[in-house]
ROVORO-530432 format. One record per residue (C-alpha): residue number from 1; residue in three letters; x, y, z. Coordinates in Angstrom, 2 decimals. Layout:
REM ROVORO-530432
+------+------+---------+---------+---------+
| resi | resn |       x |       y |       z |
+------+------+---------+---------+---------+
|  NUM |  ala |       X |       Y |       Z |
...
+------+------+---------+---------+---------+
This chain:
REM ROVORO-530432
+------+------+---------+---------+---------+
| resi | resn |       x |       y |       z |
+------+------+---------+---------+---------+
|    1 |  met |   64.30 |  -10.50 |  -59.71 |
|    2 |  ala |   62.13 |  -13.53 |  -60.42 |
|    3 |  asn |   61.45 |  -14.00 |  -56.71 |
|    4 |  ser |   60.36 |  -10.37 |  -56.42 |
|    5 |  val |   57.91 |  -10.76 |  -59.31 |
|    6 |  leu |   56.43 |  -13.93 |  -57.80 |
|    7 |  thr |   56.03 |  -12.23 |  -54.45 |
|    8 |  leu |   54.27 |   -9.28 |  -56.07 |
|    9 |  leu |   51.92 |  -11.58 |  -57.99 |
|   10 |  ala |   51.06 |  -13.52 |  -54.84 |
|   11 |  phe |   50.32 |  -10.25 |  -53.03 |
|   12 |  leu |   48.02 |   -9.12 |  -55.83 |
|   13 |  val |   46.15 |  -12.44 |  -55.81 |
|   14 |  leu |   45.61 |  -12.26 |  -52.06 |
|   15 |  ala |   44.44 |   -8.66 |  -52.32 |
|   16 |  ala |   41.98 |   -9.60 |  -55.05 |
|   17 |  val |   40.59 |  -12.45 |  -52.96 |
|   18 |  ala |   40.23 |  -10.17 |  -49.94 |
|   19 |  thr |   38.52 |   -7.52 |  -52.03 |
|   20 |  ala |   36.10 |  -10.08 |  -53.47 |
|   21 |  gln |   34.83 |  -11.13 |  -50.03 |
|   22 |  glu |   31.36 |   -9.74 |  -49.42 |
|   23 |  thr |   29.08 |   -9.01 |  -46.51 |
|   24 |  ile |   25.59 |  -10.37 |  -47.08 |
|   25 |  asn |   22.89 |   -8.77 |  -44.95 |
|   26 |  val |   19.72 |  -10.63 |  -44.00 |
|   27 |  pro |   17.42 |   -7.86 |  -42.68 |
|   28 |  gly |   14.09 |   -8.39 |  -40.97 |
|   29 |  trp |   15.03 |  -11.74 |  -39.39 |
|   30 |  ile |   11.67 |  -11.92 |  -37.55 |
|   31 |  ile |    8.25 |  -13.54 |  -37.74 |
|   32 |  pro |    6.69 |  -13.26 |  -40.23 |
|   33 |  tyr |    9.89 |  -13.35 |  -42.31 |
|   34 |  gly |    9.23 |  -11.65 |  -45.61 |
|   35 |  gly |   12.80 |  -11.38 |  -46.89 |
|   36 |  gln |   14.81 |  -13.24 |  -49.52 |
|   37 |  lys |   14.67 |  -17.03 |  -49.12 |
|   38 |  glu |   17.54 |  -18.15 |  -51.39 |
|   39 |  phe |   21.08 |  -16.73 |  -51.49 |
|   40 |  thr |   24.43 |  -17.48 |  -53.10 |
|   41 |  ala |   27.74 |  -16.87 |  -51.38 |
|   42 |  ser |   31.42 |  -17.60 |  -51.79 |
|   43 |  val |   34.00 |  -18.93 |  -49.39 |
|   44 |  gly |   35.11 |  -16.01 |  -47.23 |
|   45 |  asp |   31.83 |  -14.11 |  -47.46 |
|   46 |  thr |   30.12 |  -13.14 |  -44.20 |
|   47 |  met |   26.36 |  -13.30 |  -43.68 |
|   48 |  ile |   24.79 |  -11.06 |  -41.01 |
|   49 |  phe |   21.31 |  -11.73 |  -39.62 |
|   50 |  arg |   19.64 |   -8.55 |  -38.41 |
|   51 |  trp |   16.60 |   -8.08 |  -36.19 |
|   52 |  ala |   15.58 |   -5.11 |  -34.06 |
|   53 |  gln |   13.27 |   -6.66 |  -31.51 |
|   54 |  gly |   11.86 |   -9.92 |  -30.25 |
|   55 |  thr |   13.55 |  -13.16 |  -29.30 |
|   56 |  his |   15.27 |  -14.90 |  -32.19 |
|   57 |  asn |   18.41 |  -16.88 |  -33.00 |
|   58 |  val |   20.27 |  -18.40 |  -35.94 |
|   59 |  tyr |   21.12 |  -22.07 |  -36.38 |
|   60 |  ile |   22.54 |  -24.12 |  -39.25 |
|   61 |  his |   20.44 |  -27.22 |  -39.93 |
|   62 |  pro |   22.49 |  -30.04 |  -41.46 |
|   63 |  thr |   19.17 |  -31.74 |  -42.28 |
|   64 |  gly |   18.35 |  -29.02 |  -44.81 |
|   65 |  ser |   14.88 |  -28.62 |  -43.28 |
|   66 |  cys |   13.18 |  -27.53 |  -40.05 |
|   67 |  asp |   14.25 |  -30.81 |  -38.46 |
|   68 |  thr |   16.61 |  -29.58 |  -35.70 |
|   69 |  ser |   18.66 |  -32.79 |  -35.43 |
|   70 |  gly |   22.33 |  -31.80 |  -35.09 |
|   71 |  ala |   21.55 |  -28.08 |  -35.33 |
|   72 |  ile |   24.65 |  -25.83 |  -35.04 |
|   73 |  leu |   24.36 |  -22.51 |  -33.23 |
|   74 |  val |   25.43 |  -19.37 |  -35.13 |
|   75 |  gly |   24.21 |  -16.75 |  -32.65 |
|   76 |  thr |   21.43 |  -15.59 |  -30.34 |
|   77 |  thr |   21.86 |  -11.80 |  -30.53 |
|   78 |  pro |   20.93 |   -9.28 |  -33.26 |
|   79 |  ala |   23.59 |   -9.00 |  -36.00 |
|   80 |  ser |   24.79 |  -12.57 |  -35.45 |
|   81 |  ser |   27.14 |  -13.42 |  -38.30 |
|   82 |  tyr |   28.62 |  -16.43 |  -40.07 |
|   83 |  thr |   31.67 |  -16.51 |  -42.37 |
|   84 |  phe |   31.67 |  -19.28 |  -44.97 |
|   85 |  thr |   34.69 |  -21.59 |  -44.81 |
|   86 |  glu |   36.43 |  -23.82 |  -47.33 |
|   87 |  ala |   34.49 |  -26.77 |  -45.90 |
|   88 |  asp |   31.23 |  -25.01 |  -46.85 |
|   89 |  gly |   32.25 |  -24.58 |  -50.50 |
|   90 |  gly |   30.15 |  -26.46 |  -53.04 |
|   91 |  thr |   27.30 |  -27.08 |  -50.56 |
|   92 |  thr |   23.82 |  -25.73 |  -49.87 |
|   93 |  met |   23.32 |  -24.59 |  -46.27 |
|   94 |  phe |   20.05 |  -24.16 |  -44.40 |
|   95 |  phe |   19.79 |  -21.37 |  -41.79 |
|   96 |  ala |   16.80 |  -21.06 |  -39.45 |
|   97 |  cys |   15.47 |  -19.58 |  -36.23 |
|   98 |  asp |   14.88 |  -22.36 |  -33.70 |
|   99 |  ile |   12.82 |  -20.44 |  -31.13 |
|  100 |  gly |    9.98 |  -22.62 |  -29.90 |
|  101 |  asn |   11.79 |  -25.88 |  -30.67 |
|  102 |  gly |   11.81 |  -24.96 |  -34.35 |
|  103 |  ser |    8.36 |  -23.36 |  -34.50 |
|  104 |  his |    9.78 |  -20.12 |  -35.98 |
|  105 |  cys |   11.40 |  -22.18 |  -38.71 |
|  106 |  arg |    8.14 |  -23.95 |  -39.46 |
|  107 |  ala |    6.46 |  -20.53 |  -39.61 |
|  108 |  gly |    8.83 |  -19.53 |  -42.43 |
|  109 |  gln |   11.88 |  -17.99 |  -40.67 |
|  110 |  ser |   14.55 |  -19.81 |  -42.67 |
|  111 |  ile |   16.77 |  -19.39 |  -45.74 |
|  112 |  thr |   19.05 |  -21.51 |  -47.93 |
|  113 |  val |   22.51 |  -20.44 |  -49.11 |
|  114 |  thr |   24.37 |  -22.05 |  -52.00 |
|  115 |  val |   28.10 |  -21.66 |  -51.36 |
|  116 |  asp |   30.46 |  -21.56 |  -54.33 |
|  117 |  gly |   33.75 |  -23.37 |  -53.90 |
|  118 |  gly |   36.72 |  -21.02 |  -53.46 |
|  119 |  ala |   40.20 |  -21.39 |  -54.86 |
|  120 |  thr |   42.71 |  -22.28 |  -52.21 |
|  121 |  val |   46.03 |  -20.46 |  -51.92 |
|  122 |  pro |   48.92 |  -22.95 |  -51.85 |
|  123 |  pro |   50.85 |  -22.88 |  -48.58 |
|  124 |  thr |   54.25 |  -21.27 |  -48.54 |
|  125 |  glu |   57.41 |  -22.86 |  -47.26 |
|  126 |  glu |   57.06 |  -20.90 |  -44.02 |
|  127 |  asp |   53.52 |  -22.28 |  -43.49 |
|  128 |  thr |   54.57 |  -25.91 |  -43.93 |
|  129 |  ser |   57.82 |  -25.80 |  -41.98 |
|  130 |  ser |   57.87 |  -27.36 |  -38.53 |
|  131 |  gly |   59.78 |  -24.41 |  -37.18 |
|  132 |  thr |   58.46 |  -20.98 |  -36.34 |
|  133 |  ser |   56.51 |  -18.60 |  -38.52 |
|  134 |  ser |   57.61 |  -15.12 |  -39.41 |
|  135 |  gly |   57.93 |  -12.80 |  -36.45 |
|  136 |  thr |   58.18 |  -15.46 |  -33.71 |
|  137 |  ser |   61.20 |  -17.07 |  -32.19 |
|  138 |  ser |   61.58 |  -20.83 |  -31.79 |
|  139 |  gly |   61.50 |  -20.59 |  -28.00 |
|  140 |  ser |   58.35 |  -18.51 |  -27.62 |
|  141 |  ser |   54.79 |  -19.76 |  -27.23 |
|  142 |  ser |   51.78 |  -18.00 |  -28.69 |
|  143 |  thr |   48.85 |  -16.86 |  -26.58 |
|  144 |  glu |   45.46 |  -17.79 |  -28.00 |
|  145 |  ala |   42.65 |  -15.27 |  -27.80 |
|  146 |  pro |   39.52 |  -16.36 |  -25.94 |
|  147 |  thr |   36.95 |  -17.91 |  -28.21 |
|  148 |  asp |   33.53 |  -16.45 |  -28.81 |
|  149 |  pro |   30.94 |  -19.24 |  -29.11 |
|  150 |  asp |   28.95 |  -17.14 |  -31.62 |
|  151 |  thr |   31.84 |  -16.50 |  -34.04 |
|  152 |  asp |   34.67 |  -18.94 |  -33.38 |
|  153 |  pro |   34.62 |  -21.68 |  -36.08 |
|  154 |  ala |   35.83 |  -24.33 |  -33.65 |
|  155 |  ser |   33.01 |  -23.72 |  -31.22 |
|  156 |  glu |   30.31 |  -23.31 |  -33.83 |
|  157 |  phe |   30.23 |  -27.04 |  -34.42 |
|  158 |  glu |   30.00 |  -28.06 |  -30.77 |
|  159 |  pro |   26.58 |  -29.31 |  -29.66 |
|  160 |  thr |   24.70 |  -26.82 |  -27.52 |
|  161 |  thr |   22.22 |  -27.32 |  -24.72 |
|  162 |  ala |   19.45 |  -24.89 |  -23.93 |
|  163 |  gly |   17.35 |  -24.44 |  -20.81 |
|  164 |  ala |   13.79 |  -23.26 |  -20.64 |
|  165 |  glu |   12.70 |  -21.50 |  -23.82 |
|  166 |  thr |   10.27 |  -18.74 |  -24.68 |
|  167 |  ile |    7.94 |  -19.86 |  -27.46 |
|  168 |  asp |    6.43 |  -16.93 |  -29.34 |
|  169 |  val |    3.04 |  -17.44 |  -30.97 |
|  170 |  val |    2.90 |  -14.42 |  -33.24 |
|  171 |  gly |   -0.10 |  -13.30 |  -35.25 |
|  172 |  trp |   -2.66 |  -14.73 |  -32.78 |
|  173 |  val |   -5.46 |  -13.21 |  -34.86 |
|  174 |  leu |   -7.98 |  -14.19 |  -37.50 |
|  175 |  pro |   -7.18 |  -15.63 |  -39.88 |
|  176 |  tyr |   -4.53 |  -17.47 |  -37.84 |
|  177 |  arg |   -1.72 |  -18.58 |  -40.16 |
|  178 |  gly |    0.84 |  -19.70 |  -37.58 |
|  179 |  pro |    1.77 |  -23.25 |  -36.60 |
|  180 |  thr |   -1.09 |  -25.34 |  -35.24 |
|  181 |  glu |    1.13 |  -28.03 |  -33.73 |
|  182 |  leu |    4.05 |  -27.28 |  -31.41 |
|  183 |  thr |    6.22 |  -29.10 |  -28.92 |
|  184 |  ala |    7.44 |  -27.79 |  -25.56 |
|  185 |  asn |    9.20 |  -28.92 |  -22.42 |
|  186 |  val |    8.23 |  -28.44 |  -18.81 |
|  187 |  gly |    9.49 |  -24.98 |  -17.80 |
|  188 |  asp |    9.08 |  -23.43 |  -21.26 |
|  189 |  thr |    6.91 |  -20.32 |  -21.52 |
|  190 |  met |    4.53 |  -19.70 |  -24.41 |
|  191 |  val |    3.70 |  -16.07 |  -25.28 |
|  192 |  phe |    0.66 |  -15.25 |  -27.45 |
|  193 |  arg |    1.00 |  -11.97 |  -29.38 |
|  194 |  trp |   -1.82 |  -10.10 |  -31.13 |
|  195 |  arg |   -3.58 |   -6.82 |  -31.84 |
|  196 |  gly |   -7.32 |   -6.40 |  -31.53 |
|  197 |  phe |   -9.75 |   -8.36 |  -29.35 |
|  198 |  his |   -8.63 |  -11.88 |  -28.57 |
|  199 |  asn |   -7.89 |  -14.14 |  -25.64 |
|  200 |  val |   -6.26 |  -17.46 |  -24.79 |
|  201 |  tyr |   -7.90 |  -20.42 |  -23.10 |
|  202 |  ile |   -6.82 |  -23.99 |  -22.41 |
|  203 |  his |   -9.49 |  -26.48 |  -23.49 |
|  204 |  pro |   -9.34 |  -29.71 |  -21.46 |
|  205 |  thr |  -11.66 |  -31.21 |  -24.10 |
|  206 |  gly |   -8.87 |  -31.02 |  -26.70 |
|  207 |  ser |  -11.26 |  -29.37 |  -29.17 |
|  208 |  cys |  -13.29 |  -26.19 |  -29.64 |
|  209 |  asp |  -15.75 |  -27.47 |  -27.02 |
|  210 |  thr |  -15.34 |  -24.85 |  -24.26 |
|  211 |  thr |  -16.49 |  -27.11 |  -21.40 |
|  212 |  gly |  -14.15 |  -26.52 |  -18.44 |
|  213 |  ala |  -12.06 |  -23.96 |  -20.36 |
|  214 |  ile |   -9.23 |  -22.39 |  -18.31 |
|  215 |  leu |   -8.34 |  -18.73 |  -18.92 |
|  216 |  val |   -4.69 |  -18.01 |  -19.73 |
|  217 |  gly |   -5.08 |  -14.31 |  -20.54 |
|  218 |  asp |   -7.10 |  -11.71 |  -22.41 |
|  219 |  thr |   -4.41 |   -9.10 |  -23.09 |
|  220 |  pro |   -1.69 |   -9.12 |  -25.79 |
|  221 |  ala |    1.45 |  -11.03 |  -24.78 |
|  222 |  ser |   -0.52 |  -13.32 |  -22.47 |
|  223 |  glu |    1.75 |  -16.16 |  -21.46 |
|  224 |  tyr |    1.65 |  -19.65 |  -19.99 |
|  225 |  thr |    4.52 |  -21.57 |  -18.38 |
|  226 |  phe |    4.27 |  -25.34 |  -18.60 |
|  227 |  ser |    4.31 |  -27.03 |  -15.19 |
|  228 |  pro |    5.44 |  -30.57 |  -14.30 |
|  229 |  glu |    1.79 |  -31.62 |  -14.23 |
|  230 |  asp |    1.45 |  -30.64 |  -17.92 |
|  231 |  gly |    4.24 |  -32.89 |  -19.22 |
|  232 |  ser |    5.09 |  -36.56 |  -19.47 |
|  233 |  pro |    7.94 |  -38.63 |  -21.00 |
|  234 |  glu |    5.73 |  -39.62 |  -23.92 |
|  235 |  gly |    4.32 |  -36.08 |  -24.36 |
|  236 |  thr |    0.96 |  -34.73 |  -23.18 |
|  237 |  pro |   -1.14 |  -32.69 |  -25.65 |
|  238 |  met |   -2.65 |  -29.36 |  -24.56 |
|  239 |  phe |   -5.19 |  -27.44 |  -26.65 |
|  240 |  phe |   -5.04 |  -23.61 |  -26.70 |
|  241 |  ala |   -7.72 |  -21.49 |  -28.37 |
|  242 |  cys |   -9.27 |  -18.06 |  -28.65 |
|  243 |  asp |  -12.81 |  -18.18 |  -27.25 |
|  244 |  ile |  -14.08 |  -14.85 |  -28.58 |
|  245 |  gly |  -17.66 |  -15.33 |  -29.81 |
|  246 |  asp |  -18.32 |  -18.31 |  -27.51 |
|  247 |  gly |  -15.62 |  -20.27 |  -29.29 |
|  248 |  gly |  -16.28 |  -18.80 |  -32.71 |
|  249 |  his |  -12.64 |  -17.80 |  -33.20 |
|  250 |  cys |  -11.56 |  -21.32 |  -32.32 |
|  251 |  leu |  -13.99 |  -22.80 |  -34.84 |
|  252 |  ala |  -12.54 |  -20.37 |  -37.43 |
|  253 |  gly |   -9.06 |  -21.83 |  -36.89 |
|  254 |  gln |   -7.54 |  -19.78 |  -34.04 |
|  255 |  ala |   -6.28 |  -22.74 |  -32.07 |
|  256 |  leu |   -3.16 |  -24.85 |  -31.65 |
|  257 |  thr |   -2.05 |  -28.04 |  -29.92 |
|  258 |  val |    1.15 |  -28.23 |  -27.85 |
|  259 |  thr |    2.71 |  -31.58 |  -26.95 |
|  260 |  val |    4.47 |  -31.11 |  -23.61 |
|  261 |  phe |    7.37 |  -33.33 |  -22.59 |
|  262 |  gly |    8.62 |  -33.76 |  -19.05 |
|  263 |  pro |   10.02 |  -36.26 |  -16.55 |
|  264 |  ala |    7.93 |  -39.02 |  -15.04 |
|  265 |  pro |    6.26 |  -38.04 |  -11.75 |
|  266 |  glu |    7.81 |  -39.12 |   -8.47 |
|  267 |  pro |    6.30 |  -42.43 |   -7.26 |
|  268 |  glu |    4.00 |  -42.09 |   -4.27 |
|  269 |  ile |    5.32 |  -43.63 |   -1.06 |
|  270 |  glu |    2.75 |  -45.39 |    1.11 |
|  271 |  val |    3.23 |  -44.46 |    4.77 |
|  272 |  val |    2.57 |  -47.29 |    7.20 |
|  273 |  ala |    2.20 |  -46.66 |   10.94 |
|  274 |  asp |    5.16 |  -47.85 |   13.01 |
|  275 |  ile |    4.43 |  -49.27 |   16.43 |
|  276 |  val |    7.24 |  -48.97 |   18.95 |
|  277 |  val |    7.36 |  -50.81 |   22.27 |
|  278 |  glu |    9.60 |  -49.17 |   24.85 |
|  279 |  asp |    9.71 |  -49.94 |   28.58 |
|  280 |  asn |    6.50 |  -51.92 |   28.28 |
|  281 |  val |    4.68 |  -48.86 |   26.86 |
|  282 |  thr |    3.34 |  -48.87 |   23.30 |
|  283 |  tyr |    3.79 |  -45.77 |   21.07 |
|  284 |  phe |    2.41 |  -45.13 |   17.60 |
|  285 |  asp |    4.58 |  -43.36 |   14.96 |
|  286 |  asp |    3.84 |  -39.61 |   15.18 |
|  287 |  asp |    4.75 |  -39.11 |   11.47 |
|  288 |  tyr |    1.65 |  -41.05 |   10.57 |
|  289 |  phe |   -0.86 |  -39.97 |   13.23 |
|  290 |  gly |    0.43 |  -36.43 |   13.82 |
|  291 |  asn |    1.13 |  -36.99 |   17.53 |
|  292 |  val |    2.33 |  -39.63 |   19.95 |
|  293 |  thr |   -0.32 |  -41.86 |   21.42 |
|  294 |  glu |    0.52 |  -43.92 |   24.48 |
|  295 |  ala |   -1.41 |  -47.08 |   25.15 |
|  296 |  pro |   -3.53 |  -46.70 |   28.29 |
|  297 |  glu |   -2.10 |  -48.10 |   31.54 |
|  298 |  ile |   -4.18 |  -49.87 |   34.13 |
|  299 |  phe |   -3.82 |  -48.54 |   37.72 |
|  300 |  met |   -4.86 |  -50.33 |   40.92 |
|  301 |  asp |   -5.39 |  -48.81 |   44.37 |
|  302 |  pro |   -2.36 |  -49.82 |   46.50 |
|  303 |  glu |   -4.56 |  -49.68 |   49.69 |
|  304 |  phe |   -7.02 |  -52.24 |   48.34 |
|  305 |  asp |   -6.61 |  -55.73 |   49.88 |
|  306 |  ala |   -8.35 |  -58.16 |   47.59 |
|  307 |  val |   -7.81 |  -61.17 |   49.89 |
|  308 |  ala |   -9.32 |  -59.45 |   52.95 |
|  309 |  ala |  -12.28 |  -58.29 |   50.91 |
|  310 |  met |  -12.99 |  -61.80 |   49.75 |
|  311 |  ala |  -12.66 |  -63.15 |   53.34 |
|  312 |  glu |  -15.21 |  -60.65 |   54.55 |
|  313 |  ser |  -17.66 |  -61.68 |   51.84 |
|  314 |  gly |  -17.91 |  -65.14 |   53.37 |
|  315 |  ser |  -15.92 |  -68.31 |   53.31 |
|  316 |  ser |  -18.49 |  -70.05 |   51.16 |
|  317 |  asn |  -17.65 |  -68.01 |   48.09 |
|  318 |  phe |  -14.04 |  -67.14 |   49.03 |
|  319 |  his |  -12.47 |  -69.57 |   46.64 |
|  320 |  ser |  -14.73 |  -68.63 |   43.73 |
|  321 |  val |  -14.15 |  -64.89 |   44.22 |
|  322 |  gly |  -10.42 |  -65.42 |   44.64 |
|  323 |  ala |  -10.26 |  -67.34 |   41.39 |
|  324 |  ser |  -12.15 |  -64.54 |   39.62 |
|  325 |  val |   -9.80 |  -61.86 |   40.98 |
|  326 |  ile |   -6.70 |  -63.80 |   40.00 |
|  327 |  gly |   -8.11 |  -64.30 |   36.52 |
|  328 |  leu |   -8.86 |  -60.56 |   36.20 |
|  329 |  val |   -5.35 |  -59.60 |   37.33 |
|  330 |  gly |   -3.84 |  -62.04 |   34.84 |
|  331 |  ala |   -5.89 |  -60.57 |   32.00 |
|  332 |  cys |   -4.84 |  -57.05 |   32.93 |
|  333 |  leu |   -1.16 |  -57.98 |   33.05 |
|  334 |  ala |   -1.47 |  -59.67 |   29.64 |
|  335 |  leu |   -3.00 |  -56.45 |   28.23 |
|  336 |  val |   -0.23 |  -54.27 |   29.64 |
|  337 |  phe |    2.61 |  -56.46 |   28.35 |
|  338 |  ala |    1.04 |  -57.22 |   24.99 |
+------+------+---------+---------+---------+
């Protein structure tokens, strides 16, 4: 009888705990985020982040700020959810959108949640035994369901890597209240969103001086993808601005600076001409000159008798002419075999 009463009480406690678990909705998870900034939750509650359009995500920031060091992915699709665990109890958690390397967070898309500690249910004898749990035999093995990286607690705390990102610059209007300093990587794409009459230019001057300005676009959702030439290991700053009114919008504050990171450029290889000697003929490397150039050969008429010609010219100068001819032939042979 006593065991039956204890079992009933345990069932009622578990039912009460299950009933107490809540679903906390975070609607309008977009930029600008105008929703509630501070929440309270209990262990077992589930928070759902809802957005209808645009590119957003949800991360937990252990830093408690927009610093993304050690950020933990919650989800990248609308209605991404997180259920608070016992480990979260008694802590304050910081949730943010990390689109644009944290630029959405810096623009205000973040919340804090204070998690109340939950009472733990003591394990039963079945839970602590080294044998099998109820409903399974000692010889059977359980099959684990595939994990979902957006909801599985074990995978939530694994570090994630992301490829090229889309950085949204929303509210590209006057007055411009968005971030004025951003970071990006080579391959990332920046999208400027606005209504009304605006444009986007790159200013090589790094200021509102429009000298040499390069047009990015003059229609809403104009975009720019950072190329390898834009980045460097130490970060290269690029200045974007609206040039409506001959730079008047820029002077009024519609501008931002992006520091672009990328790998070091490939070192230039100096090409040196190779000279190849083959069968007494000199060739120059065609990779350098674009074609093969053969050193000129010297041809002599096989019917020409140099000795007879010198004899006919007179014996008085025979020896001098002969010496000259021999010297000429020697010079020619030296040129051919050089």
